[in-house]
Structures are given as structure tokens and as C-alpha cells.
C-alpha positions in Angstrom: 0.0 0.0 -0.1 1.3 3.2 -1.4 1.9 5.5 1.8 1.7 9.5 0.9 4.3 11.8 1.9 3.1 14.8 3.5 2.0 17.8 1.6 3.6 20.9 2.9 2.8 24.6 1.5 5.4 27.3 2.1 4.9 31.1 1.7 6.5 34.2 3.5 6.4 38.0 3.0 10.0 38.9 1.9 9.4 37.5 -1.4 10.0 34.2 -3.4 13.9 34.9 -3.9 14.7 35.7 -0.1 17.2 33.4 1.2 15.0 32.5 4.3 12.3 30.5 2.2 14.9 28.8 0.3 16.4 27.6 3.4 13.0 26.5 5.0 11.9 24.9 1.3 15.0 23.0 1.5 14.5 21.7 4.9 10.6 20.8 4.3 11.7 19.1 1.1 13.5 16.5 3.3 10.0 15.8 5.3 7.6 16.1 2.6 6.3 17.3 -1.0 6.6 20.9 -0.5 4.9 23.6 -2.8 6.3 27.0 -2.4 3.6 30.2 -3.4 5.4 33.3 -2.6 4.9 37.2 -3.2 6.9 38.1 -6.3 8.2 41.3 -4.5 8.6 42.0 -0.7 5.2 42.6 1.1 6.7 43.1 4.9 3.7 44.5 7.1 0.9 43.3 4.9 -0.6 41.4 7.8 -3.8 39.6 6.3 -4.4 41.9 3.6 -5.9 40.9 0.6 -5.8 42.1 -3.1 -9.7 42.9 -3.7 -9.3 45.5 -7.0 -6.7 43.9 -9.5 -5.9 40.7 -11.1 -3.8 38.1 -9.6 -0.9 36.4 -11.8 0.6 33.2 -11.1 4.4 32.3 -12.3 6.3 29.5 -12.0 9.9 29.7 -10.7 13.1 26.6 -10.4 12.5 24.1 -8.4 14.1 24.0 -5.0 15.0 20.5 -4.1 12.5 19.2 -6.0 9.9 21.7 -4.4 7.9 23.3 -7.2 8.2 27.0 -6.6 5.5 29.7 -7.5 5.0 33.5 -7.4 2.2 35.7 -6.9 1.7 39.3 -7.5 0.2 39.9 -4.5 0.2 39.6 -0.5 1.1 36.7 1.7 -2.6 35.7 2.2 -3.2 36.1 -1.6 -0.4 33.5 -1.7 -2.4 30.9 0.5 -5.6 31.7 -1.3 -4.2 31.2 -4.7 -2.1 27.9 -3.9 -5.3 26.3 -2.4 -7.5 27.5 -5.7 -5.2 27.0 -8.4 -1.8 25.0 -7.3 -2.8 22.3 -5.0 -5.0 19.3 -5.9 -5.5 18.7 -1.9 -5.4 20.5 1.7 -2.0 20.5 2.7 -0.8 18.9 5.8 1.3 21.8 7.2 1.6 25.2 6.2 4.7 26.7 6.7 5.7 30.9 6.4 9.1 32.5 6.3 11.7 31.9 7.5 11.4 35.8 7.7 14.0 38.1 7.7 13.6 40.1 11.0 11.7 39.7 14.2 7.9 39.0 14.5 7.9 38.8 18.4 5.8 40.8 20.9 3.0 43.0 19.1 5.3 42.7 15.7 3.1 39.4 15.1 -0.1 41.5 14.2 1.7 43.8 11.7 3.6 40.8 9.9 2.7 39.5 6.6 4.5 36.2 7.7 2.2 35.4 10.2 -0.6 36.7 8.1 -0.2 33.5 5.8 0.4 31.2 9.2 -3.1 32.6 10.4 -4.8 32.3 7.3 -3.8 28.7 6.8 -5.1 28.5 10.6 -8.3 29.7 9.7 -8.7 27.1 7.2 -8.1 24.1 9.3 -4.4 23.9 8.4 -1.6 23.5 11.0 0.3 26.3 10.2 3.5 27.9 11.9 5.4 31.1 11.3 9.2 31.3 11.7 11.5 34.1 12.0 15.0 35.2 12.5 16.0 38.7 14.4 18.0 39.7 11.3 17.2 41.9 8.3 20.0 41.0 6.6 19.9 39.6 3.2 22.5 37.6 3.6 21.7 36.1 7.1 22.8 32.9 8.1 19.7 30.4 8.8 21.9 27.4 9.0 21.8 27.4 13.1 18.2 27.3 12.8 18.3 23.9 10.8 18.3 21.2 13.4 15.2 23.4 15.6 13.3 23.9 12.4 13.4 20.0 11.4 12.6 19.0 14.9 9.4 21.4 15.0 8.1 20.3 11.7 8.4 16.7 12.4 6.6 17.0 15.8 3.8 19.0 14.5 3.5 16.6 11.1 3.3 13.8 13.6 0.9 15.3 16.4 -0.9 18.3 14.8 -1.8 21.8 16.2 -4.9 22.6 18.7 -7.7 23.7 16.6 -7.7 27.6 15.8 -4.1 27.7 17.2 -1.0 28.8 14.9 2.4 29.1 16.2 4.7 32.2 15.9 8.4 31.0 16.3 11.4 33.5 16.7 15.0 32.9 16.7 17.9 35.1 18.1 20.3 36.3 15.5 24.0 35.5 15.0 23.8 32.5 17.3 23.0 28.8 17.7 19.5 28.8 20.1 20.5 27.7 23.6 16.9 25.8 23.3 13.4 26.4 23.0 10.9 28.5 25.1 7.0 28.3 24.7 5.8 31.9 26.0 3.5 34.8 25.4 4.2 38.2 23.7 5.9 40.6 25.3 3.8 43.7 25.8 5.2 46.9 24.3 4.7 49.6 21.5 6.6 51.5 18.7 7.4 55.1 19.4 9.2 58.0 17.2 7.6 55.6 14.3 8.3 58.1 11.4 10.6 60.5 10.2 9.8 64.1 8.7 11.4 65.0 5.2 10.6 67.2 2.7 11.1 66.7 -1.1 13.0 69.6 -3.3 9.8 71.2 -4.1 8.7 71.7 -0.5 6.7 68.8 -0.3 6.7 67.0 3.2 6.6 63.1 3.4 7.2 60.5 6.2 9.4 57.7 6.1 8.4 54.6 8.7 11.0 53.7 11.2 10.6 53.8 14.9 11.9 51.7 18.4 10.5 49.2 19.7 9.8 49.9 23.8 9.2 46.8 25.8 7.1 47.7 28.8 8.3 44.5 30.6 11.9 43.7 29.7 12.6 41.6 32.5 9.7 39.4 32.2 10.8 35.5 32.0 7.1 34.7 30.9 7.7 36.7 27.4 9.2 36.2 24.1 11.7 39.2 24.4 13.1 38.3 27.5 14.3 35.0 25.9 15.3 36.1 23.1 17.7 38.2 24.8 19.2 35.2 26.2 19.6 33.4 23.4 16.6 31.0 23.3 14.5 30.4 20.6 10.8 31.0 21.5 7.4 29.7 20.6 4.4 31.7 20.8 0.8 30.2 20.5 -1.3 32.5 18.5 -5.1 32.7 17.5 -6.5 34.2 14.7 -9.8 34.5 16.6 -9.5 37.8 18.6 -12.8 37.8 20.3 -12.2 38.7 23.6 -14.6 36.4 25.4 -13.8 37.1 29.0 -14.9 40.6 28.0 -18.4 39.5 26.8 -20.4 39.9 30.3 -18.7 43.3 31.3 -19.5 44.7 27.9 -23.2 43.5 27.6 -23.4 45.0 30.8 -22.2 48.3 29.7 -24.6 48.5 26.9 -27.8 46.3 27.5 
């Protein structure tokens, strides 16, 4: 009796040519049949955005270690949806997103196109994981992450994930992680988010920048704390953002 290899779909928000997605694809290709559907250009910060007023085009690229590779002129969530609609012949056993160039720890996960793709997979009932490395360098070294990513993929393929939960996994940069910690995202916010400039014609414009302010830097329950200690962090994420614990209080406020 023929045993089918797991079907793994891979996306990202840095674009189909990013070093991180190539590294993740090579790891996954040793564990299952892999199909990559990624944006044709960088889509960082797109969260769960959809393209609604423009056509989406699907293009093929050279295989990576036997994995079929496609790009879409859209967002990470567009890629997931088009991949399921036009590329795959069945629902994948696992959806992976990344490896992102840059942190998606703390509040960053809500802005992240990497996590937008993972949450879209989760909404559709697919075990889904977003991977990120705390380095924005296009030449970042992803090799120290290989045994961790391999082990995580194997365990999720074998055991699945709780219904309605996906994983936001971040790795410290320029080191081999000391281990894994399952924690929550740190509380924090961005400050000095824009710089002001003026064109040669005197028209003002603004460029996104900013600094992340961690409101609890010494709290060992958080991802930011352990990333500073050179541990990888796993944060369980729910796409359903309903504040169920507040339903009674809000009911009493209005009714």
C-alpha cells in the first residue's frame, strides 16, 4: 500500500527570492512534498491584507530541491488562497511561513505578513507555523536554525496543533539558540514611528522607522526576554481575536 508523503505548503512576506524561504524549503523538502507559493516582491507589514481590486497572476520558478515554486503578484494571504485554489490538488498537511528576515516577536506579529499567511492557514484548518530570525540582513545565516526547524516540523506533522491555534516562532540572530521556550508575546509598542522629510519642491513626506519599547523587559514569561538570552521562542497565536472574557462586561455596559 502506497504511503503518501506529507504535503507542505510554504509562503513568506519577503518574496520568492529571499534567502529565508529557500532555507526553509530545503529543510521541508526532506520531510514531505513541498509547494512554495510566495509573493513576487517584498510584502512586509501586510498582515492579513487581501488584493481585492486587481488581477492576481501566478508564475513558475525553478524548483528548490524538488519543491515546486510559484510566485503571485499579491500579499502573503493572496498566496495562500491562490495556492489552495490554483496549485494544490488537496489541502496541505502543514503550512509554513518564513523564514522571515526580522523579528515578529511581541506585538510585531499583528503587522506581519509572515504571520498573516500562517493565520490564514490556521483559519482554514491547516496546522500552520510562522518562522522568523531576528536579522534583517538579506545574507543572514539560517544554518544554526536547521535542527530546530526540522524538529518542530516533524513534531507538528506527527501530532498536529490544537484547533484554532498557530505558532509564531522567533530565533535570536548570530548564534545557535540555547533551546526553545514556549511563552507569550511581550507587551510593548513602537515609538518615534516616522521621520519627517521634505522634497526638493517643499512637499512634506514621511518614512516609517521607529523603535520598539518593551514594557516588561525583565519578565521571563515573554518572548522578548528569552530572545535576549539567545533562546528561540514559541508563542501560540489565535486568529480569533474575540475577547470572550469581556462579553459579560460589555453586555452590562450596553444592555
